[in-house]
PASEBA-1860 file (N, C-alpha, C; in nm, 3 decimals):
! residues 285
1> XXXXXXXX> 0.086/-0.119/0.000/0.000/0.000/0.000/0.089/0.122/0.000 ~ 0.065/0.205/-0.096/0.146/0.325/-0.109/0.109/0.426/-0.001 ~ 0.222/0.489/0.052/0.196/0.594/0.153/0.149/0.722/0.082 ~ 0.055/0.784/0.154/0.004/0.912/0.098/0.117/1.015/0.092 ~ 0.121/1.084/-0.020/0.225/1.188/-0.035/0.205/1.300/0.066 ~ 0.315/1.344/0.123/0.307/1.452/0.222/0.348/1.583/0.156 ~ 0.251/1.670/0.148/0.274/1.800/0.082/0.296/1.911/0.187 ~ 0.398/1.990/0.164/0.422/2.103/0.256/0.391/2.234/0.183
9> XXXXXXXX> 0.304/2.308/0.240/0.263/2.435/0.179/0.364/2.543/0.218 ~ 0.432/2.596/0.118/0.530/2.702/0.145/0.457/2.836/0.163 ~ 0.508/2.917/0.253/0.442/3.048/0.270/0.456/3.134/0.145 ~ 0.352/3.203/0.113/0.352/3.287/-0.007/0.435/3.414/0.016 ~ 0.525/3.439/-0.079/0.609/3.557/-0.064/0.531/3.683/-0.108 ~ 0.538/3.778/-0.022/0.469/3.903/-0.053/0.567/4.001/-0.117 ~ 0.521/4.061/-0.224/0.604/4.159/-0.295/0.571/4.300/-0.245 ~ 0.672/4.365/-0.194/0.648/4.499/-0.140/0.623/4.600/-0.253
17> XXXXXXXX> 0.551/4.705/-0.218/0.526/4.813/-0.315/0.660/4.875/-0.354 ~ 0.678/4.914/-0.479/0.806/4.973/-0.522/0.850/5.088/-0.435 ~ 0.756/5.170/-0.387/0.795/5.283/-0.302/0.855/5.235/-0.172 ~ 0.794/5.127/-0.117/0.847/5.073/0.007/0.984/5.012/-0.015 ~ 1.001/4.943/-0.128/1.131/4.885/-0.160/1.236/4.996/-0.174 ~ 1.195/5.108/-0.235/1.288/5.217/-0.252/1.329/5.275/-0.119 ~ 1.230/5.287/-0.025/1.263/5.339/0.107/1.356/5.247/0.182 ~ 1.339/5.115/0.160/1.424/5.018/0.228/1.559/5.001/0.159
25> XXXXXXXX> 1.577/5.068/0.044/1.705/5.059/-0.026/1.719/4.934/-0.108 ~ 1.607/4.862/-0.132/1.617/4.736/-0.206/1.574/4.749/-0.351 ~ 1.522/4.867/-0.387/1.467/4.879/-0.523/1.566/4.960/-0.606 ~ 1.629/4.894/-0.699/1.734/4.958/-0.777/1.683/5.030/-0.900 ~ 1.556/5.006/-0.931/1.505/5.062/-1.055/1.503/5.214/-1.055 ~ 1.501/5.273/-0.932/1.491/5.418/-0.924/1.626/5.487/-0.933 ~ 1.735/5.412/-0.909/1.865/5.475/-0.900/1.911/5.537/-1.032 ~ 1.898/5.474/-1.145/1.936/5.540/-1.271/1.856/5.666/-1.298
33> XXXXXXXX> 1.726/5.662/-1.254/1.643/5.778/-1.277/1.692/5.897/-1.194 ~ 1.742/5.870/-1.073/1.796/5.977/-0.991/1.919/6.041/-1.057 ~ 2.004/5.958/-1.111/2.120/6.012/-1.178/2.081/6.095/-1.300 ~ 1.979/6.053/-1.372/1.932/6.129/-1.488/1.875/6.264/-1.448 ~ 1.805/6.266/-1.332/1.748/6.392/-1.286/1.859/6.490/-1.250 ~ 1.965/6.441/-1.186/2.077/6.527/-1.151/2.145/6.586/-1.273 ~ 2.158/6.506/-1.378/2.218/6.555/-1.502/2.132/6.665/-1.563 ~ 1.999/6.643/-1.560/1.909/6.744/-1.617/1.920/6.876/-1.543
41> XXXXXXXX> 1.922/6.871/-1.408/1.933/6.994/-1.330/2.066/7.063/-1.356 ~ 2.171/6.986/-1.375/2.301/7.044/-1.407/2.298/7.119/-1.539 ~ 2.230/7.058/-1.639/2.219/7.124/-1.769/2.138/7.253/-1.758 ~ 2.030/7.250/-1.680/1.947/7.370/-1.661/2.030/7.481/-1.598 ~ 2.111/7.445/-1.497/2.194/7.545/-1.431/2.295/7.606/-1.527 ~ 2.355/7.522/-1.612/2.452/7.573/-1.710/2.387/7.666/-1.810 ~ 2.267/7.630/-1.856/2.194/7.715/-1.951/2.159/7.848/-1.887 ~ 2.113/7.844/-1.761/2.078/7.967/-1.690/2.200/8.056/-1.672
49> XXXXXXXX> 2.313/7.994/-1.638/2.436/8.070/-1.620/2.480/8.133/-1.751 ~ 2.469/8.059/-1.860/2.507/8.112/-1.991/2.416/8.229/-2.031 ~ 2.286/8.215/-2.005/2.192/8.323/-2.037/2.223/8.448/-1.955 ~ 2.252/8.430/-1.825/2.284/8.544/-1.740/2.411/8.614/-1.787 ~ 2.512/8.534/-1.826/2.637/8.592/-1.875/2.614/8.668/-2.005 ~ 2.532/8.613/-2.093/2.502/8.679/-2.221/2.428/8.810/-2.198 ~ 2.332/8.808/-2.105/2.256/8.930/-2.072/2.349/9.036/-2.015 ~ 2.437/8.995/-1.922/2.529/9.091/-1.860/2.622/9.152/-1.964
57> XXXXXXXX> 2.672/9.069/-2.057/2.761/9.119/-2.161/2.687/9.216/-2.253 ~ 2.566/9.180/-2.294/2.487/9.268/-2.380/2.454/9.399/-2.309 ~ 2.422/9.391/-2.179/2.393/9.509/-2.098/2.514/9.601/-2.094 ~ 2.631/9.543/-2.070/2.755/9.620/-2.060/2.789/9.687/-2.193 ~ 2.777/9.612/-2.303/2.813/9.665/-2.435/2.714/9.774/-2.480 ~ 2.589/9.763/-2.438/2.486/9.856/-2.485/2.501/9.996/-2.426 ~ 2.574/10.010/-2.315/2.586/10.140/-2.250/2.692/10.226/-2.318 ~ 2.670/10.357/-2.324/2.765/10.445/-2.395/2.897/10.460/-2.321
65> XXXXXXXX> 2.999/10.494/-2.396/3.131/10.519/-2.340/3.141/10.666/-2.298 ~ 3.215/10.690/-2.191/3.238/10.828/-2.146/3.362/10.888/-2.209 ~ 3.439/10.808/-2.282/3.566/10.854/-2.339/3.552/10.979/-2.426 ~ 3.447/10.991/-2.514/3.437/11.112/-2.597/3.421/11.240/-2.516 ~ 3.381/11.227/-2.390/3.359/11.346/-2.306/3.486/11.394/-2.238 ~ 3.595/11.323/-2.258/3.719/11.365/-2.194/3.758/11.506/-2.239 ~ 3.735/11.534/-2.367/3.765/11.668/-2.419/3.646/11.731/-2.492 ~ 3.557/11.649/-2.545/3.444/11.702/-2.619/3.323/11.730/-2.530
73> XXXXXXXX> 3.239/11.823/-2.573/3.119/11.858/-2.499/2.998/11.791/-2.566 ~ 2.903/11.741/-2.489/2.785/11.677/-2.549/2.697/11.780/-2.621 ~ 2.657/11.753/-2.744/2.571/11.848/-2.816/2.433/11.860/-2.754 ~ 2.389/11.756/-2.685/2.262/11.758/-2.615/2.270/11.653/-2.503 ~ 2.162/11.641/-2.427/2.155/11.540/-2.321/2.018/11.474/-2.324 ~ 2.007/11.361/-2.256/1.878/11.293/-2.250/1.773/11.381/-2.184 ~ 1.813/11.457/-2.081/1.719/11.544/-2.012/1.671/11.656/-2.104 ~ 1.763/11.718/-2.176/1.724/11.825/-2.269/1.631/11.771/-2.377
81> XXXXXXXX> 1.663/11.652/-2.429/1.577/11.590/-2.531/1.438/11.562/-2.475 ~ 1.431/11.520/-2.349/1.300/11.496/-2.286/1.220/11.625/-2.275 ~ 1.288/11.733/-2.239/1.218/11.862/-2.226/1.168/11.911/-2.362 ~ 1.247/11.889/-2.465/1.204/11.928/-2.600/1.080/11.848/-2.641 ~ 1.082/11.718/-2.612/0.967/11.633/-2.646/0.843/11.677/-2.568 ~ 0.860/11.713/-2.440/0.747/11.760/-2.360/0.687/11.887/-2.419 ~ 0.773/11.980/-2.459/0.725/12.106/-2.516/0.650/12.082/-2.646 ~ 0.703/11.998/-2.731/0.636/11.971/-2.859/0.504/11.899/-2.838
89> XXXXXXXX> 0.500/11.809/-2.739/0.374/11.739/-2.710/0.268/11.837/-2.662 ~ 0.311/11.943/-2.593/0.218/12.047/-2.547/0.197/12.156/-2.651 ~ 0.254/12.137/-2.771/0.244/12.233/-2.882/0.302/12.369/-2.844 ~ 0.417/12.361/-2.777/0.491/12.482/-2.740/0.630/12.478/-2.803 ~ 0.687/12.594/-2.822/0.822/12.600/-2.878/0.922/12.558/-2.771 ~ 1.009/12.465/-2.802/1.111/12.424/-2.704/1.203/12.541/-2.670 ~ 1.241/12.549/-2.544/1.330/12.657/-2.499/1.460/12.596/-2.451 ~ 1.572/12.654/-2.498/1.702/12.606/-2.453/1.800/12.722/-2.448
97> XXXXXXXX> 1.837/12.760/-2.326/1.937/12.864/-2.305/2.056/12.795/-2.239 ~ 2.169/12.796/-2.308/2.287/12.725/-2.258/2.411/12.785/-2.321 ~ 2.513/12.806/-2.239/2.641/12.855/-2.288/2.752/12.782/-2.213 ~ 2.832/12.707/-2.285/2.934/12.625/-2.221/3.053/12.712/-2.178 ~ 3.098/12.691/-2.053/3.217/12.760/-2.003/3.306/12.660/-1.931 ~ 3.438/12.679/-1.933/3.527/12.588/-1.859/3.511/12.608/-1.709 ~ 3.558/12.511/-1.634/3.540/12.512/-1.488/3.602/12.637/-1.425 ~ 3.716/12.684/-1.478/3.781/12.800/-1.418/3.701/12.929/-1.438
105> XXXXXXXX> 3.600/12.926/-1.523/3.514/13.043/-1.541/3.380/13.026/-1.469 ~ 3.375/12.935/-1.376/3.259/12.918/-1.290/3.303/12.949/-1.147 ~ 3.230/13.034/-1.079/3.268/13.079/-0.946/3.299/12.962/-0.853 ~ 3.410/12.966/-0.781/3.438/12.862/-0.680/3.329/12.854/-0.574 ~ 3.261/12.965/-0.550/3.150/12.961/-0.453/3.038/12.872/-0.503 ~ 3.010/12.877/-0.632/2.905/12.789/-0.686/2.953/12.644/-0.685 ~ 3.077/12.622/-0.722/3.131/12.486/-0.718/3.118/12.427/-0.577 ~ 3.158/12.505/-0.477/3.151/12.456/-0.339/3.007/12.437/-0.294
113> XXXXXXXX> 2.919/12.529/-0.330/2.780/12.520/-0.287/2.714/12.393/-0.341 ~ 2.740/12.362/-0.467/2.681/12.243/-0.529/2.737/12.116/-0.467 ~ 2.869/12.110/-0.451/2.930/11.990/-0.392/2.884/11.975/-0.246 ~ 2.888/12.083/-0.169/2.848/12.076/-0.028/2.706/12.024/-0.010 ~ 2.614/12.073/-0.094/2.472/12.042/-0.073/2.426/11.916/-0.145 ~ 2.490/11.883/-0.257/2.444/11.769/-0.335/2.526/11.642/-0.313 ~ 2.654/11.657/-0.278/2.741/11.538/-0.271/2.866/11.573/-0.190 ~ 2.852/11.581/-0.059/2.961/11.627/0.027/3.083/11.535/0.021
121> XXXXXXXX> 3.064/11.410/-0.016/3.175/11.315/-0.025/3.222/11.296/-0.170 ~ 3.195/11.396/-0.253/3.225/11.388/-0.396/3.371/11.349/-0.423 ~ 3.464/11.407/-0.349/3.605/11.383/-0.374/3.657/11.257/-0.303 ~ 3.569/11.184/-0.236/3.610/11.064/-0.163/3.562/10.934/-0.227 ~ 3.452/10.939/-0.301/3.396/10.816/-0.358/3.441/10.798/-0.503 ~ 3.403/10.685/-0.561/3.441/10.652/-0.699/3.318/10.640/-0.789 ~ 3.224/10.729/-0.771/3.104/10.731/-0.854/2.978/10.699/-0.777 ~ 2.985/10.598/-0.692/2.873/10.559/-0.607/2.922/10.566/-0.462
129> XXXXXXXX> 2.854/10.644/-0.382/2.893/10.662/-0.242/2.822/10.556/-0.158 ~ 2.893/10.452/-0.122/2.833/10.342/-0.047/2.787/10.386/0.091 ~ 2.858/10.479/0.152/2.819/10.528/0.285/2.684/10.597/0.277 ~ 2.672/10.694/0.185/2.546/10.766/0.171/2.435/10.676/0.118 ~ 2.471/10.579/0.034/2.371/10.487/-0.019/2.309/10.405/0.092 ~ 2.392/10.354/0.183/2.340/10.276/0.295/2.250/10.362/0.384 ~ 2.290/10.488/0.407/2.206/10.577/0.487/2.074/10.606/0.416 ~ 2.081/10.625/0.284/1.959/10.653/0.207/1.865/10.532/0.207
137> XXXXXXXX> 1.922/10.412/0.197/1.839/10.292/0.200/1.771/10.277/0.336 ~ 1.844/10.312/0.442/1.784/10.305/0.575/1.670/10.406/0.588 ~ 1.692/10.528/0.535/1.585/10.628/0.537/1.466/10.582/0.453 ~ 1.496/10.518/0.339/1.389/10.470/0.253/1.304/10.366/0.325 ~ 1.367/10.279/0.402/1.293/10.178/0.478/1.206/10.244/0.584 ~ 1.257/10.352/0.643/1.181/10.423/0.747/1.067/10.505/0.689 ~ 1.094/10.568/0.572/0.997/10.661/0.515/0.912/10.601/0.404 ~ 0.956/10.489/0.348/0.877/10.424/0.244/0.908/10.470/0.103
145> XXXXXXXX> 1.013/10.552/0.084/1.051/10.594/-0.052/1.198/10.632/-0.050 ~ 1.261/10.626/-0.168/1.403/10.658/-0.183/1.417/10.803/-0.222 ~ 1.491/10.879/-0.143/1.507/11.022/-0.167/1.624/11.051/-0.260 ~ 1.648/11.183/-0.284/1.754/11.224/-0.375/1.893/11.197/-0.318 ~ 1.903/11.189/-0.185/2.033/11.172/-0.124/2.107/11.046/-0.164 ~ 2.039/10.955/-0.233/2.103/10.830/-0.271/2.194/10.845/-0.392 ~ 2.186/10.958/-0.465/2.262/10.976/-0.589/2.375/11.076/-0.571 ~ 2.493/11.039/-0.619/2.607/11.129/-0.618/2.598/11.225/-0.737
153> XXXXXXXX> 2.688/11.325/-0.738/2.692/11.415/-0.854/2.722/11.337/-0.981 ~ 2.810/11.237/-0.971/2.845/11.156/-1.088/2.724/11.080/-1.139 ~ 2.646/11.024/-1.048/2.524/10.953/-1.089/2.422/11.048/-1.149 ~ 2.408/11.166/-1.090/2.315/11.265/-1.146/2.358/11.306/-1.287 ~ 2.489/11.319/-1.307/2.539/11.353/-1.440/2.509/11.242/-1.540 ~ 2.531/11.117/-1.499/2.500/11.003/-1.587/2.352/11.004/-1.625 ~ 2.267/11.032/-1.529/2.123/11.037/-1.556/2.090/11.149/-1.654 ~ 2.145/11.268/-1.630/2.117/11.382/-1.717/2.167/11.358/-1.859
161> XXXXXXXX> 2.287/11.302/-1.872/2.347/11.284/-2.004/2.278/11.177/-2.087 ~ 2.248/11.062/-2.024/2.211/10.944/-2.103/2.077/10.880/-2.067 ~ 2.025/10.900/-1.948/1.912/10.819/-1.903/1.781/10.896/-1.890 ~ 1.785/11.025/-1.877/1.661/11.101/-1.862/1.595/11.076/-1.728 ~ 1.464/11.092/-1.724/1.392/11.085/-1.597/1.321/10.952/-1.575 ~ 1.355/10.852/-1.654/1.298/10.719/-1.633/1.332/10.670/-1.493 ~ 1.234/10.609/-1.425/1.255/10.557/-1.290/1.228/10.408/-1.289 ~ 1.334/10.330/-1.280/1.322/10.186/-1.276/1.451/10.128/-1.218
169> XXXXXXXX> 1.443/10.002/-1.177/1.563/9.937/-1.124/1.668/9.919/-1.233 ~ 1.622/9.894/-1.357/1.717/9.879/-1.467/1.790/10.011/-1.492 ~ 1.718/10.122/-1.486/1.781/10.253/-1.504/1.883/10.278/-1.394 ~ 1.851/10.237/-1.270/1.943/10.257/-1.159/2.070/10.173/-1.180 ~ 2.054/10.052/-1.232/2.170/9.968/-1.260/2.258/10.032/-1.366 ~ 2.197/10.086/-1.470/2.273/10.156/-1.574/2.346/10.276/-1.514 ~ 2.278/10.346/-1.426/2.337/10.464/-1.363/2.465/10.430/-1.288 ~ 2.465/10.317/-1.216/2.584/10.275/-1.142/2.700/10.248/-1.236
177> XXXXXXXX> 2.673/10.176/-1.345/2.780/10.142/-1.440/2.833/10.268/-1.507 ~ 2.743/10.355/-1.550/2.785/10.477/-1.619/2.860/10.572/-1.526 ~ 2.823/10.574/-1.399/2.894/10.658/-1.303/3.039/10.613/-1.290 ~ 3.061/10.483/-1.289/3.199/10.432/-1.283/3.277/10.471/-1.408 ~ 3.211/10.470/-1.523/3.279/10.510/-1.646/3.314/10.659/-1.643 ~ 3.223/10.741/-1.592/3.249/10.884/-1.584/3.364/10.916/-1.491 ~ 3.379/10.837/-1.386/3.485/10.864/-1.289/3.624/10.860/-1.352 ~ 3.638/10.789/-1.462/3.769/10.782/-1.530/3.808/10.916/-1.592
185> XXXXXXXX> 3.712/11.009/-1.604/3.741/11.141/-1.659/3.808/11.232/-1.556 ~ 3.798/11.199/-1.429/3.853/11.284/-1.324/3.745/11.374/-1.265 ~ 3.766/11.413/-1.139/3.664/11.489/-1.066/3.639/11.627/-1.126 ~ 3.746/11.696/-1.167/3.726/11.830/-1.222/3.644/11.827/-1.350 ~ 3.669/11.727/-1.435/3.593/11.718/-1.560/3.447/11.680/-1.531 ~ 3.425/11.593/-1.435/3.288/11.557/-1.397/3.213/11.680/-1.348 ~ 3.279/11.759/-1.262/3.213/11.879/-1.209/3.187/11.980/-1.320 ~ 3.282/11.996/-1.412/3.263/12.087/-1.524/3.144/12.045/-1.610
193> XXXXXXXX> 3.137/11.916/-1.642/3.023/11.865/-1.720/2.892/11.888/-1.647 ~ 2.890/11.854/-1.520/2.767/11.868/-1.441/2.718/12.013/-1.441 ~ 2.810/12.107/-1.412/2.771/12.248/-1.399/2.734/12.311/-1.533 ~ 2.764/12.245/-1.643/2.728/12.299/-1.774/2.601/12.237/-1.833 ~ 2.552/12.126/-1.776/2.433/12.063/-1.833/2.316/12.057/-1.735 ~ 2.339/12.082/-1.608/2.232/12.069/-1.510/2.124/12.175/-1.536 ~ 2.001/12.140/-1.502/1.885/12.227/-1.527/1.870/12.329/-1.415 ~ 1.849/12.458/-1.455/1.835/12.565/-1.357/1.715/12.653/-1.390
201> XXXXXXXX> 1.606/12.591/-1.427/1.485/12.663/-1.462/1.431/12.611/-1.594 ~ 1.318/12.664/-1.635/1.255/12.618/-1.758/1.338/12.653/-1.880 ~ 1.405/12.551/-1.939/1.486/12.573/-2.057/1.621/12.636/-2.028 ~ 1.662/12.642/-1.902/1.789/12.704/-1.864/1.884/12.593/-1.819 ~ 1.996/12.580/-1.889/2.090/12.471/-1.861/2.231/12.527/-1.841 ~ 2.293/12.487/-1.733/2.430/12.526/-1.708/2.444/12.652/-1.624 ~ 2.560/12.664/-1.560/2.585/12.773/-1.466/2.587/12.910/-1.534 ~ 2.645/12.919/-1.654/2.654/13.049/-1.722/2.515/13.101/-1.756
209> XXXXXXXX> 2.431/13.017/-1.813/2.295/13.060/-1.846/2.216/13.094/-1.720 ~ 2.235/13.017/-1.613/2.164/13.042/-1.488/2.208/13.175/-1.426 ~ 2.338/13.199/-1.422/2.388/13.323/-1.362/2.339/13.446/-1.439 ~ 2.342/13.438/-1.572/2.299/13.554/-1.652/2.148/13.572/-1.647 ~ 2.072/13.461/-1.641/1.926/13.471/-1.637/1.878/13.524/-1.504 ~ 1.929/13.469/-1.394/1.874/13.502/-1.262/1.943/13.621/-1.194 ~ 2.071/13.645/-1.228/2.143/13.752/-1.158/2.209/13.854/-1.251 ~ 2.196/13.835/-1.383/2.248/13.932/-1.477/2.398/13.944/-1.476
217> XXXXXXXX> 2.469/13.837/-1.451/2.616/13.840/-1.446/2.670/13.707/-1.493 ~ 2.798/13.698/-1.529/2.856/13.570/-1.568/2.874/13.479/-1.446 ~ 2.888/13.351/-1.475/2.902/13.253/-1.366/3.027/13.278/-1.284 ~ 3.130/13.334/-1.343/3.255/13.360/-1.271/3.237/13.464/-1.161 ~ 3.135/13.550/-1.170/3.118/13.660/-1.076/3.016/13.631/-0.966 ~ 2.966/13.510/-0.958/2.865/13.478/-0.857/2.922/13.488/-0.715 ~ 2.844/13.544/-0.625/2.882/13.558/-0.484/2.840/13.433/-0.406 ~ 2.885/13.422/-0.281/2.842/13.307/-0.200/2.690/13.296/-0.186
225> XXXXXXXX> 2.622/13.408/-0.161/2.477/13.402/-0.141/2.404/13.371/-0.272 ~ 2.449/13.424/-0.384/2.388/13.391/-0.513/2.412/13.244/-0.548 ~ 2.529/13.195/-0.519/2.560/13.053/-0.542/2.472/12.964/-0.455 ~ 2.447/13.006/-0.332/2.361/12.928/-0.243/2.219/12.919/-0.298 ~ 2.172/13.029/-0.359/2.037/13.028/-0.417/2.031/12.930/-0.534 ~ 2.132/12.934/-0.622/2.132/12.842/-0.736/2.140/12.696/-0.690 ~ 2.224/12.668/-0.592/2.233/12.531/-0.540/2.102/12.488/-0.476 ~ 2.032/12.581/-0.414/1.904/12.550/-0.350/1.795/12.519/-0.452
233> XXXXXXXX> 1.814/12.561/-0.576/1.716/12.532/-0.681/1.723/12.388/-0.730 ~ 1.838/12.324/-0.716/1.862/12.196/-0.784/1.762/12.084/-0.752 ~ 1.713/12.072/-0.629/1.616/11.963/-0.606/1.487/11.978/-0.688 ~ 1.451/12.102/-0.725/1.329/12.124/-0.805/1.349/12.247/-0.893 ~ 1.434/12.237/-0.996/1.475/12.356/-1.071/1.365/12.425/-1.149 ~ 1.259/12.356/-1.182/1.151/12.421/-1.258/1.042/12.475/-1.168 ~ 1.051/12.446/-1.039/0.952/12.496/-0.943/1.005/12.609/-0.856 ~ 1.137/12.618/-0.843/1.197/12.718/-0.754/1.253/12.833/-0.836
241> XXXXXXXX> 1.196/12.951/-0.812/1.229/13.070/-0.891/1.290/13.176/-0.800 ~ 1.415/13.216/-0.824/1.478/13.316/-0.738/1.408/13.451/-0.738 ~ 1.334/13.480/-0.844/1.262/13.608/-0.849/1.130/13.603/-0.773 ~ 1.081/13.483/-0.752/0.962/13.462/-0.669/0.993/13.350/-0.571 ~ 1.082/13.377/-0.477/1.132/13.269/-0.390/1.024/13.212/-0.299 ~ 1.008/13.082/-0.309/0.914/13.013/-0.223/0.976/12.989/-0.085 ~ 0.893/12.945/0.007/0.943/12.917/0.142/1.052/12.811/0.137 ~ 1.031/12.705/0.058/1.130/12.598/0.050/1.261/12.647/-0.010
249> XXXXXXXX> 1.254/12.732/-0.109/1.376/12.785/-0.168/1.453/12.869/-0.065 ~ 1.381/12.952/0.010/1.448/13.037/0.110/1.514/12.951/0.219 ~ 1.441/12.852/0.268/1.497/12.767/0.373/1.620/12.693/0.323 ~ 1.609/12.638/0.204/1.720/12.561/0.149/1.840/12.651/0.122 ~ 1.819/12.772/0.074/1.930/12.863/0.043/2.007/12.898/0.169 ~ 1.938/12.925/0.279/2.006/12.954/0.405/2.081/12.832/0.458 ~ 2.024/12.713/0.434/2.094/12.590/0.475/2.223/12.573/0.396 ~ 2.216/12.594/0.264/2.335/12.580/0.179/2.440/12.684/0.219
257> XXXXXXXX> 2.396/12.806/0.248/2.491/12.909/0.289/2.562/12.869/0.419 ~ 2.489/12.808/0.511/2.549/12.766/0.638/2.658/12.661/0.619 ~ 2.648/12.584/0.510/2.748/12.481/0.485/2.887/12.540/0.459 ~ 2.891/12.664/0.407/3.021/12.730/0.390/3.093/12.741/0.524 ~ 3.016/12.774/0.628/3.076/12.784/0.760/3.112/12.648/0.816 ~ 3.027/12.548/0.793/3.054/12.414/0.845/3.184/12.358/0.788 ~ 3.210/12.385/0.661/3.330/12.332/0.596/3.446/12.433/0.596 ~ 3.435/12.537/0.679/3.542/12.635/0.697/3.578/12.707/0.568
265> XXXXXXXX> 3.480/12.728/0.483/3.505/12.800/0.358/3.475/12.949/0.373 ~ 3.400/12.985/0.478/3.375/13.124/0.515/3.399/13.139/0.664 ~ 3.458/13.248/0.702/3.476/13.277/0.845/3.341/13.314/0.906 ~ 3.327/13.306/1.037/3.199/13.345/1.100/3.155/13.486/1.062 ~ 3.248/13.581/1.056/3.211/13.718/1.021/3.164/13.727/0.875 ~ 3.238/13.661/0.785/3.200/13.663/0.644/3.067/13.592/0.623 ~ 3.042/13.486/0.699/2.916/13.414/0.687/2.800/13.500/0.733 ~ 2.820/13.575/0.841/2.714/13.665/0.889/2.682/13.771/0.786
273> XXXXXXXX> 2.785/13.827/0.721/2.762/13.927/0.616/2.685/13.865/0.499 ~ 2.722/13.743/0.461/2.655/13.676/0.350/2.510/13.647/0.383 ~ 2.481/13.614/0.508/2.340/13.591/0.548/2.259/13.719/0.531 ~ 2.319/13.831/0.568/2.248/13.958/0.551/2.220/13.988/0.405 ~ 2.316/13.963/0.320/2.295/13.986/0.176/2.194/13.888/0.118 ~ 2.195/13.764/0.168/2.099/13.665/0.119/1.957/13.705/0.157 ~ 1.941/13.757/0.278/1.808/13.802/0.321/1.759/13.916/0.234 ~ 1.850/14.006/0.196/1.811/14.114/0.106/1.780/14.064/-0.035
281> XXXXX> 1.837/13.949/-0.070/1.818/13.895/-0.205/1.686/13.819/-0.221 ~ 1.653/13.738/-0.122/1.533/13.652/-0.135/1.436/13.667/-0.018 ~ 1.469/13.751/0.079/1.381/13.767/0.194/1.427/13.680/0.311 ~ 1.361/13.696/0.426/1.400/13.621/0.545/1.371/13.472/0.529 ~ 1.438/13.396/0.611/1.424/13.250/0.604/1.282/13.207/0.638
END
């Protein structure tokens, strides 16, 4: 009699879910895919880097050179062109009064007044004043807007020459680059350019035109108090009129005049005399 066969039932092997196998480190199917993903991200990073480099190079090349200004004078500026376009849009005749003069024919009092009030660290920075910029950014955070104090004379010149009144982060970036290019001309040439193209009233550009229009004399003959008035106009040159001095113009002019004393450019006695003449010129503070 044959013995009955003895069968042993083996336990059924359970196959884990691929995700569980991957977590346990037993599923190799995902490993090549991980390496492929890393390669793809590397390629994306390289493409992004190449695009950024191309943009930076194109940005750099697109900006004008300051070299022609080393000896030549600009026939016009972006700001003047903007004013001409504004006048034509309003169907008015464009106005432009300007007479170029070398720096030695501009009163040292006006030179000092402009530097003192607009960019006291002009001779210390290289186009962008990081100290004043940090202070301006802190004020902007406190007040909610960026004031004029963030721009040096060199930056203001770059804006007047090439950028106009456009307000954008891209324009500010261009301003920084152009300011560095202008610095290669030297401080005296930068100041000469600035004082010959800056706006000093409706259609009035440069120190010579401003001095003759507002005071009936050449720029070389400007006094400390007259120079203080012109410097006080710069924050709003088309709104501040020396013949009809507003409260803000009077306050600012006395402030600029006081800077002569702060920087030891006028003695206390000479400063007191200049204050008296300024009061006779535009009225009390």
